[in-house]
C-alpha positions in Angstrom: 127.1 73.9 88.8 126.6 77.4 90.8 124.1 78.4 88.3 122.2 75.1 88.3 122.0 75.3 92.3 121.0 79.1 91.8 118.2 78.0 89.7 117.0 75.3 91.9 117.2 77.4 94.7 114.8 80.0 92.8 112.5 76.8 91.8 112.5 75.8 95.5 111.1 79.1 96.6 108.8 79.4 93.6 107.3 76.4 94.3 106.8 77.1 97.7 105.4 80.5 97.3 101.6 79.9 97.3 101.1 78.9 101.1 103.3 81.9 101.7 101.1 84.2 99.9 97.6 82.5 101.2 99.0 82.7 104.6 100.0 86.4 104.2 96.6 87.5 102.8 94.8 85.6 105.5 96.8 86.5 108.2 96.3 90.2 106.8 92.6 90.0 107.1 92.5 88.5 110.8 95.2 90.9 111.8 92.5 94.0 110.5 89.5 92.1 112.0 91.5 91.9 115.2 92.5 95.8 115.1 89.2 96.9 113.6 87.8 98.9 116.8 91.3 100.3 117.4 93.1 101.6 114.3 91.5 103.5 111.8 89.0 101.6 109.9 90.4 103.0 105.8 94.2 102.6 107.2 93.5 98.9 107.8 91.8 98.4 104.8 94.1 100.2 102.5 96.5 97.9 104.6 94.8 94.8 103.7 94.2 95.9 100.1 98.1 96.5 99.6 99.0 93.0 100.9 96.1 91.3 98.7 97.5 93.0 95.5 101.0 92.7 96.0 100.4 88.6 96.5 98.3 88.4 93.8 101.2 90.4 91.5 103.6 87.6 93.0 101.0 84.8 91.9 100.9 86.4 88.4 105.2 86.1 88.5 104.4 82.6 89.5 101.9 81.4 86.7 104.5 83.3 84.3 107.4 81.3 85.8 105.8 78.1 85.7 104.3 79.0 81.9 108.0 80.2 80.4 110.0 77.2 81.9 113.0 79.3 82.1 116.5 77.7 82.0 118.8 78.0 84.6 120.7 81.1 83.5 117.3 82.9 82.3 116.2 82.8 86.5 118.5 85.5 87.8 116.0 87.7 86.3 113.1 85.5 88.1 114.9 85.9 91.7 115.2 89.5 91.1 111.2 89.8 91.2 111.0 87.4 94.1 113.6 90.1 96.0 111.1 92.7 95.1 108.1 90.8 96.0 109.4 89.5 99.6 110.7 92.7 100.2 107.6 94.8 100.0 105.8 91.9 101.8 108.2 92.9 104.8 107.8 96.6 104.4 103.9 96.2 104.4 104.4 93.7 107.4 106.8 96.3 109.0 104.7 99.4 108.5 101.8 97.1 109.9 103.7 96.7 113.1 104.8 100.3 113.2 101.7 101.9 112.4 99.0 99.8 114.0 100.6 99.7 117.1 98.2 100.3 120.0 99.8 102.6 122.9 97.8 101.7 125.4 97.0 98.4 124.9 99.4 95.5 125.6 96.8 93.0 124.2 96.8 94.4 120.9 100.6 95.1 121.0 100.9 91.4 121.9 98.9 90.4 118.9 100.8 92.3 116.6 103.8 90.7 118.0 102.2 86.8 117.6 101.2 87.9 113.8 104.5 88.7 112.9 106.0 85.7 114.8 103.1 83.6 112.8 104.2 85.0 109.6 107.9 85.0 110.0 107.3 81.0 111.5 105.4 80.7 108.3 107.6 82.2 105.7 111.2 80.8 106.9 111.2 77.6 105.2 109.3 79.0 101.8 112.1 81.7 101.8 115.3 79.9 103.4 116.4 78.4 99.8 117.6 81.6 98.3 119.9 83.5 100.4 118.9 86.7 101.9 115.4 86.5 101.1 114.2 85.4 104.2 116.3 88.0 105.7 114.9 90.7 103.5 111.4 89.8 104.8 112.4 89.6 108.5 114.1 92.8 108.5 111.5 95.5 107.6 108.5 93.2 108.9 110.0 93.0 112.6 112.2 96.0 113.1 109.6 98.9 112.9 107.6 97.0 115.4 111.0 96.4 118.0 111.4 100.5 117.6 108.0 101.0 118.7 108.1 98.7 121.3 111.8 100.5 122.5 110.3 103.7 122.4 107.7 102.8 125.2 110.6 103.1 127.6 109.0 101.1 130.4 110.5 97.7 131.4 108.0 95.2 129.9 108.2 96.9 126.8 112.0 96.5 126.9 111.7 92.8 127.9 109.2 92.3 124.8 111.6 94.2 122.4 114.1 92.1 123.5 112.2 89.2 123.0 111.8 90.2 119.4 115.3 90.8 118.7 116.2 87.5 120.2 113.4 85.9 118.1 114.5 87.2 114.7 118.4 86.4 115.5 117.3 82.5 115.9 115.0 82.7 113.0 117.9 84.3 110.8 120.1 81.4 112.4 117.3 78.6 111.4 117.0 80.3 107.6 120.6 80.4 107.3 121.0 76.7 108.2 118.0 75.9 106.1 119.6 77.7 103.1 122.7 75.8 103.9 121.0 72.2 104.0 118.8 73.1 101.1 121.5 74.2 98.9 123.8 71.3 99.6 121.0 69.0 99.0 120.6 70.3 95.5 124.6 70.6 94.8 124.0 66.7 96.0 121.0 66.3 93.5 122.7 67.7 90.6 126.0 65.8 91.1 123.8 62.4 91.0 122.2 63.5 87.9 125.5 64.6 86.7 126.8 60.9 87.5 123.6 59.5 86.3 124.3 61.6 82.8 127.9 60.1 83.2 127.1 56.5 83.5 124.2 56.8 80.6 126.8 58.1 78.2 128.9 55.2 79.7 126.8 52.6 78.8 125.4 53.9 75.5 130.0 54.0 74.9 129.9 50.6 76.2 126.8 49.2 73.5 128.6 50.8 70.9 131.8 49.3 71.5 130.0 45.9 71.7 128.9 46.6 68.2 132.1 47.0 67.0 134.7 45.3 69.3 135.0 41.7 69.7 135.3 39.8 72.9 138.4 41.3 73.6 137.0 44.6 73.5 133.5 43.5 75.4 136.0 42.1 78.3 137.8 45.1 78.7 134.7 47.4 78.4 133.4 45.3 80.9 135.9 45.4 83.3 136.0 48.8 82.8 132.5 49.6 83.5 132.9 47.4 86.9 135.6 49.7 88.0 133.5 52.9 87.1 130.5 51.0 88.8 132.7 50.7 92.2 134.0 54.3 91.5 130.1 54.8 91.3 129.4 52.9 94.4 131.7 54.6 96.5 130.7 58.5 95.4 127.0 57.2 96.2 128.1 56.1 99.5 129.6 59.2 99.9 126.8 61.1 98.8 124.4 58.9 101.3 127.3 59.9 104.2 126.6 63.5 103.3 122.5 63.2 103.0 122.4 61.7 106.7 124.2 64.3 108.1 122.3 67.0 106.3 119.2 65.3 107.8 121.1 65.5 111.2 121.1 69.0 110.6 117.3 69.0 109.6 116.8 67.1 112.9 118.4 69.9 114.9 117.0 72.4 113.1 113.6 71.1 114.2 114.7 70.5 117.7 115.7 74.4 118.0 112.2 75.3 116.4 110.4 73.2 119.2 112.8 74.8 121.7 111.9 78.2 120.6 108.3 77.3 121.0 108.4 75.9 124.6 110.5 79.4 125.5 106.8 81.3 124.6 104.4 82.1 127.0 101.9 81.4 125.0 100.1 77.8 124.7 100.3 76.2 121.4 98.5 72.9 120.6 98.9 71.1 117.1 96.1 68.8 115.8 96.3 66.5 113.0 93.4 66.2 110.6 91.4 64.1 112.7 91.8 66.8 115.3 93.7 64.0 117.6 96.9 66.1 119.6 99.8 65.7 117.7 102.0 68.4 120.4 101.7 70.4 123.6 104.5 73.3 124.1 105.0 73.9 128.0 102.4 76.6 128.5 99.9 74.7 127.2 101.2 71.9 129.1 100.6 74.0 132.2 97.5 75.5 131.6 95.6 72.4 130.9 97.6 70.2 133.2 98.1 67.4 130.3 101.5 66.1 129.6 102.4 66.6 125.9 103.4 62.8 126.1 100.3 61.6 127.4 98.2 63.9 125.4 99.9 62.9 121.5 96.9 61.0 120.1 94.1 62.0 122.5 90.9 63.9 120.8 91.7 67.7 121.1 88.1 68.1 123.0 89.3 65.9 126.0 92.2 67.8 126.7 91.3 71.7 125.4 87.9 71.8 127.1 86.2 75.1 126.7 83.5 77.0 129.0 81.4 79.9 127.1 80.4 82.2 129.9 78.4 84.0 127.7 76.6 81.6 126.8 75.2 80.5 130.4 78.0 78.5 131.1 77.1 75.8 128.6 80.1 73.8 128.1 82.0 73.9 124.6 84.3 71.2 123.5 87.9 72.3 121.7 86.9 71.0 118.4 83.3 73.0 118.6 84.7 76.2 119.8 87.6 75.7 116.6 84.4 75.4 114.1 83.6 78.7 114.6 85.1 81.8 113.2 86.2 84.3 116.2 88.6 86.7 117.5 89.9 87.9 120.4 87.8 91.0 121.1 84.4 88.7 120.5 85.2 85.7 123.3 86.3 87.3 126.3 84.4 85.0 128.0 85.7 81.6 127.1 87.0 79.4 130.2 89.5 76.9 129.7 89.4 74.0 132.5 92.4 71.9 133.2 92.2 68.0 134.1 91.9 69.0 137.5 89.0 71.4 137.0 90.7 74.6 137.7 89.3 77.2 135.6 91.1 80.4 133.6 89.7 82.9 131.0 91.6 82.6 127.8 91.8 83.8 124.3 92.9 81.6 121.4 93.8 81.8 117.6 93.9 78.9 114.9 96.0 78.7 111.6 95.9 75.6 109.1 99.2 73.3 109.3 100.1 73.0 105.3 102.7 70.6 104.1 104.9 71.5 101.0 101.8 71.0 98.6 100.0 73.7 100.4 97.6 70.6 101.7 96.2 71.1 105.2 97.7 68.4 107.4 96.3 69.7 110.8 95.9 72.6 112.7 98.1 75.1 115.0 96.1 76.4 118.3 97.7 79.3 120.0 95.9 80.4 123.5 96.7 82.8 126.5 95.6 83.2 129.7 93.8 86.7 129.8 92.3 86.3 133.5 94.1 88.9 135.0 93.6 91.1 132.3 90.0 90.7 132.6 89.8 91.3 136.0 92.0 94.5 135.7 89.6 95.5 133.0 86.1 94.7 134.8 88.0 96.9 137.8 88.8 100.0 135.5 84.9 99.6 134.1 83.9 99.8 137.7 86.0 102.6 138.8 85.1 104.7 135.6 81.7 104.8 136.1 81.2 104.7 140.0 81.9 107.1 142.9 85.2 106.3 144.8 83.4 107.4 148.0 79.8 106.2 148.1 80.1 103.2 145.6 77.3 105.1 143.5 77.3 105.9 140.1 79.3 108.5 139.0 78.1 111.8 137.7 79.5 110.9 134.1 77.7 107.4 133.7 75.0 109.2 135.4 74.7 111.9 132.1 75.1 109.3 130.0 72.2 106.9 131.3 70.2 110.4 131.4 70.8 111.3 128.0 69.9 107.9 126.6 66.3 108.3 129.0 65.7 112.3 127.5 66.3 111.1 123.8 64.0 108.3 123.8 61.1 110.2 126.4 57.5 108.9 125.8 54.5 111.0 127.2 52.8 107.4 127.6 55.6 106.0 129.7 56.9 108.7 131.7 60.4 108.6 133.7 61.7 111.3 136.6 64.7 113.0 137.7 65.2 113.4 141.5 68.2 116.1 142.2 69.0 116.1 146.3 70.8 118.5 148.3 72.2 118.0 151.6 71.0 120.9 153.4 73.2 120.5 156.8 75.9 118.9 155.3 78.4 122.3 155.6 78.0 122.4 159.2 79.4 118.8 159.5 82.1 119.7 157.5 83.2 122.5 159.3 82.5 121.5 163.0 84.0 117.9 162.6 86.2 118.1 159.4 86.1 116.4 156.1 86.5 112.8 157.5 83.1 113.3 159.5 81.7 114.6 156.0 82.8 111.3 153.9 81.6 109.5 156.1 77.8 111.2 156.3 77.8 110.8 152.9 78.4 107.2 152.9 75.9 106.4 155.1 73.4 108.6 154.1 74.1 107.2 150.5 73.3 103.5 151.8 70.4 104.8 153.8 68.8 105.9 150.9 69.9 103.0 148.4 67.3 101.0 150.6 64.3 103.0 149.2 65.5 103.2 145.4 64.2 100.3 143.1 66.6 97.9 141.5 66.4 99.5 138.0 67.0 102.8 138.9 69.8 104.6 139.0 71.2 106.3 142.1 74.4 108.4 141.5 76.8 111.0 143.3 76.9 114.2 141.5 79.6 115.5 143.6 80.3 116.9 146.9 76.7 117.0 149.0 74.7 116.4 145.7 72.8 113.3 144.8 70.8 112.1 141.2 68.3 109.4 141.0 67.0 108.6 137.5 63.7 106.6 138.3 62.7 104.7 134.9 59.3 104.1 133.9 58.0 106.1 137.2 54.8 108.1 136.8 54.6 111.4 138.5 52.7 110.5 141.5 54.8 107.6 142.3 57.7 110.0 142.0 56.7 112.5 144.6 55.8 109.7 147.0 59.6 108.1 146.6 61.2 111.6 146.8 59.2 112.3 150.4 59.8 108.8 151.6 63.8 109.9 150.7 63.1 113.0 152.6 61.3 111.5 155.6 63.8 108.8 155.6 66.9 111.4 155.9 64.9 113.7 158.2 64.2 110.5 160.9 68.1 110.1 160.4 70.8 111.3 163.2 74.6 111.3 162.4 76.6 111.2 165.1 80.7 111.5 165.3 82.2 111.4 168.5 80.9 113.4 170.7 78.4 115.0 168.2 75.0 114.4 167.0 73.3 116.1 163.3 70.2 116.2 162.0 70.6 116.1 157.9 67.4 117.1 155.9 67.3 117.2 152.2 66.0 119.7 149.5 64.6 117.6 146.7 63.9 118.7 143.1 62.1 117.0 141.0 61.3 117.0 137.1 59.2 114.5 135.4 61.0 113.8 131.8 58.6 114.0 128.9 59.2 114.3 125.3 59.3 118.1 125.9 63.2 117.9 127.1 66.1 117.8 124.6 68.9 116.7 126.6 70.5 115.6 129.7 71.8 119.2 130.6 68.7 120.7 130.6 66.8 118.2 132.6 69.8 118.6 135.1 69.2 122.5 134.8 65.6 122.2 135.7 66.2 119.9 138.8 68.7 122.1 140.3 66.4 125.0 139.7 64.0 122.9 141.5 66.0 121.9 144.1 67.3 125.6 144.8 63.7 126.7 144.8 63.2 123.7 147.7 66.3 125.4 149.7 64.7 129.3 149.1 61.2 127.8 150.4 62.7 127.2 153.7 64.5 123.6 153.0 63.8 120.0 154.2 61.0 119.8 151.5 60.3 118.3 147.6 59.6 121.1 145.1 58.4 119.5 141.4 59.7 121.8 138.5 56.9 123.1 136.6 57.7 125.1 133.4 55.2 128.3 134.5 56.9 128.6 138.1 58.5 132.0 138.2 61.2 131.4 140.9 62.3 127.9 139.0 62.2 129.5 135.6 63.9 132.4 136.7 66.8 130.5 138.6 66.8 128.0 135.1 67.3 131.3 133.1 70.5 132.1 135.5 71.7 128.5 135.0 71.3 128.9 131.2 73.5 132.5 131.4 75.9 130.8 133.1 77.3 128.8 130.5 76.7 131.8 128.2 78.8 133.8 130.1 81.6 131.2 130.6 81.6 131.2 126.5 81.6 134.8 126.4 84.7 135.1 128.3 86.6 132.5 126.7 85.4 133.7 122.8 86.3 137.2 124.1 82.5 138.9 123.2 82.7 141.3 127.1 83.2 145.0 125.9 83.6 147.9 128.2 81.4 151.2 128.0 82.0 154.7 129.1 79.5 157.2 130.2 81.2 160.6 131.6 80.4 162.0 134.8 80.0 166.2 134.4 80.4 168.8 137.3 77.1 170.8 137.9 79.8 174.0 138.6 82.0 175.0 136.0 84.4 176.2 138.4 85.2 172.7 139.4 88.8 171.5 139.3 89.3 170.5 135.8 89.0 166.6 136.4 87.2 164.2 133.4 85.4 161.8 135.4 83.7 158.4 134.0 81.9 155.3 134.9 83.3 152.2 133.0 80.4 149.9 132.4 79.8 146.3 131.0 78.3 144.9 128.0 77.9 141.5 126.5 78.0 141.0 122.8 75.8 137.9 122.0 76.0 135.5 119.6 73.9 137.4 116.8 76.1 140.3 117.4 73.7 142.2 119.6 74.5 144.4 122.9 73.4 142.7 126.0 73.1 145.0 129.1 74.6 143.8 132.4 71.3 144.0 134.2 70.4 140.3 132.0 73.6 138.4 133.1 75.3 140.0 136.0 72.6 138.1 138.6 73.6 134.8 137.2 77.4 135.5 137.6 76.3 136.7 141.2 74.3 133.8 142.2 77.1 131.4 140.8 79.9 133.2 142.6 81.1 134.2 138.9 81.7 138.1 139.8 85.3 137.9 141.0 86.6 136.6 137.4 84.3 139.3 135.7 86.0 142.0 137.7 89.5 140.6 137.0 88.8 141.4 133.4 87.3 144.4 133.8 90.2 145.6 135.8 92.9 144.0 133.2 90.9 145.5 130.3 90.7 149.1 131.8 94.0 149.4 132.6 95.1 148.5 128.9 92.6 151.2 128.0 94.1 153.9 130.3 97.3 152.9 129.3 96.5 153.8 125.9 94.6 156.8 126.7 97.1 158.7 129.1 99.5 161.0 127.8 102.1 163.2 129.0 99.4 165.3 131.2 97.4 163.5 133.9 94.5 161.1 131.8 91.0 161.0 132.4 89.8 159.5 135.9 87.9 155.9 135.2 85.6 154.3 137.8 85.7 150.6 137.8 82.6 149.3 139.6 83.9 146.2 142.0 81.5 143.4 143.3 80.9 142.4 147.0 82.5 138.9 146.0 85.2 140.4 144.7 85.9 142.5 147.5 85.7 139.1 150.0 88.0 137.2 147.8 91.4 137.6 149.8 93.5 137.5 146.8 91.5 140.2 144.8 93.7 143.3 146.4 97.1 141.3 145.2 95.8 141.1 141.6 94.8 145.0 141.7 98.0 146.2 143.2 100.1 143.8 140.9 98.0 145.1 137.9 98.6 149.0 139.0 102.5 148.2 138.9 102.5 146.3 136.1 100.5 148.8 133.4 102.6 151.5 135.0 99.1 153.9 134.5 98.9 156.9 136.6 97.0 156.1 139.7 95.4 159.3 139.6 93.5 158.0 136.5 92.3 155.2 138.3 89.2 154.9 140.4 87.3 152.2 141.9 83.5 152.3 143.0 82.3 150.2 146.0 78.5 149.3 146.4 77.1 150.6 150.4 75.9 147.2 150.8 79.0 145.3 150.1 81.3 147.5 151.9 78.8 146.7 155.1 78.4 143.5 154.7 82.4 143.3 154.8 83.3 146.4 156.6 86.8 144.9 157.6 87.9 143.6 154.2 86.6 146.3 152.2 88.3 149.4 154.5 91.6 147.2 153.9 91.1 147.5 150.2 90.2 151.1 150.1 93.1 152.0 152.3 95.7 150.1 149.9 94.8 151.3 146.8 94.3 155.0 148.0 98.3 154.6 149.2 98.9 154.1 145.9 97.0 157.2 144.6 93.8 156.0 143.4 90.6 157.4 144.1 87.5 155.9 145.4 83.7 156.3 145.4 81.0 154.7 147.7 78.1 153.7 145.2 74.2 153.7 145.9 74.5 155.5 148.8 71.5 155.8 150.9 70.4 152.3 150.0 71.1 151.0 153.0 70.6 154.0 156.1 72.9 152.1 158.3 75.9 153.2 156.3 75.9 156.6 158.2 77.4 155.3 160.9 80.2 153.5 158.7 81.0 156.3 156.3 83.1 158.0 158.7 85.5 155.5 158.7 85.7 154.9 154.9 88.2 157.0 153.0 86.4 157.5 150.1 86.7 160.6 147.8 83.1 160.5 146.3 79.5 159.7 147.0 77.4 158.6 144.9 73.6 158.9 145.3 71.6 156.3 145.0 69.5 156.9 141.8 66.1 155.4 143.0 66.2 159.0 145.3 67.5 160.9 142.4 64.6 159.8 139.6 61.9 160.8 142.0 63.2 164.0 143.3 60.5 166.4 141.4 57.5 164.3 142.8 58.7 163.2 146.2 59.9 165.5 148.9 61.4 163.0 151.1 63.5 161.7 148.3 64.5 165.0 148.0 65.6 165.4 151.3 67.4 162.5 151.2 69.6 163.4 148.3 70.4 166.9 149.7 71.1 164.9 153.0 73.5 163.2 151.5 75.2 165.6 149.6 75.5 167.8 152.6 76.9 165.0 154.7 79.2 164.3 152.3 80.6 168.3 152.3 80.8 167.7 156.0 83.3 165.0 155.6 85.2 166.5 152.6 83.7 163.8 149.4 82.4 165.5 146.3 78.9 164.2 145.5 77.5 162.5 142.5 73.8 162.2 141.6 73.2 159.4 139.2 70.1 158.5 137.0 69.8 162.0 135.8 66.9 161.4 133.1 66.0 165.1 132.2 66.5 168.9 132.5 64.3 169.0 135.3 66.1 166.8 137.5 69.4 168.3 136.3 68.3 171.9 137.6 66.9 170.7 140.7 70.4 169.2 141.2 72.5 172.1 140.3 70.5 174.4 142.8 71.4 171.6 145.6 75.1 172.4 144.5 75.4 168.6 143.7 79.1 168.3 142.7 78.8 166.1 139.7 75.8 164.4 137.8 75.3 161.4 135.7 72.8 160.0 133.4 71.3 159.4 129.8 70.1 163.1 129.9 73.7 164.2 129.9 75.6 161.1 127.7 75.0 158.1 126.6 77.5 155.2 127.5 80.0 154.9 124.2 82.4 152.0 123.7 85.9 152.4 125.1 
């Protein structure tokens, strides 16, 4: 009996296997479609192919099983095949729950949960007859997803994970009960068959006896048959009662399943083949406004009323909506109207409801409310493309639109780019504070918005800078718009408390044609034109022209900035050393040298500092470069120093670095950390930098001299006002400006300047250094003047350190 029941269980599973395989393949394909833009497409494709391949193998096993008609003892091997196939199916679905888990999208996490729940619900009736087979599918299918849910750690995912475990437990309990019911039914079936066999044999025996025996034997046989019939009737009654109890258990399981549906938050509607409603779960009742008892037998389109907002608000009844193939990603504009006319955005999915023969007897519609999700998505989309302060388009979205225009530029349909900078914004910020500055930006943005065409893009690019993208706008019209904005701002008065300000605009304008290759080049050109407007006196509009010298130089400096940043990141700056030699061999034995900077370009060529340092100074990047030079020089000095005193290397410092309040602390930290002998360290400060920020420069010189460093005042003589400051600067060397030195042979005034500076330095106890010594005649002249040191290409060319 046990083997026969086991064989019947195997037979039952194989008989119900096609619906399971079909639902697995269809659900896998729909899942892949739902995750197509979120998950790696090769991985999704491979997974679907594995599902299809495994389903095909299982289907082939089913065909072989049907052809072979195995007897009961031989069906154990077929049960083994079932175990393998179902286990692999569970593993594949578990892999989907683990690897296709979209961490930042609760929508797709819920989609995976729903898909796994649908697969589990669709398969438990198929797999439950054979003990353990359903659990073999349920555990590997759900546990990886539960691990990913619990690993997220937040409360909502912990709740979802708990629901998953509860769902698995309920499905397993239902499966066990169905298994018990099926087993009992099979046992009763085979018992009844045995009884029928016994009855048949008894009747045959009675017929045989009737032929051989006489009337008494026939009477006895009939009496015995009657007793046996009574016994059989009692057993049939007993079996009938057992079947009734089994039906009660099945009804209980059905009610338990209905309770499970009622506990989920998604709306579930079942309809028959005529599209009439047979069931609504509580969520569907709440969303549609129809009680399930009233909705039963009502056509779907009367209860499930859908409006497609993407189709200009046209109504689409539920039946029509279900007739199209859609997925959650592509119909976020579907609106469900309930019985009272209230609307909510929904997403839905559908699946056929199959009977035991695999024939569709209806449809199951599942939908959920995504109104809040849609609102949040729209809010996030707006925040991602708009400036929080002014409400204008932000720089990222502006550059995206500008890139589209730049790539499709056409001389026959020109566009224009306006770059705006507020001239007096810093004054408002400094005198009234940042709150007033923010209010000014909001007001000026609102003011300019009134003069901009609706199809144009107005954006805040950062700080007090704005950009306007004028699409399909000729140059003359763009100039008119720019002048209108300038005049509008000029006539605007910004009031804050008891103060009033006039805010003017410096405007750069670029006509967009096919000569522009990218948004970045357009922005650089517009910025350079805006800079030219500022240099020309502010409150004006400047049109960028490729042959404009000022704008071209500005554009070149902007291009150099990106190259300088890339050079620093890739380590392509190089240090060179040019020796400084004494004119008198009796000078103290100190080896002097000036540290020079070079740049190695992308082709490996050396670029002199005159090409890139002006851009670095213009954009405030010199402090970062000086920090790099100081650090690399100290590293080189550490390698050169021995037990005796090493060479004195002078490092040029820019005015920006000396004005940086943190630069002095950086230099002191480098001196202490490198353990380099400080007499080997020198710094060169230009005369103009010393004059422009005398207090900070004096503090720098005093601090580093106390640590033992030497100081040189570079380009001395270029600013005649420096003579009054010199006696208050404790420097060690005066470097005479090379512009005087190179003309010393032909210009008597330059010769007198060089000699005067040299004598002044000696009066103050300083050593003099003449730079730009280009030939032997200049060297001889300087030697005659008794200048202490000389430097130039005639004496030594710079060499790498």
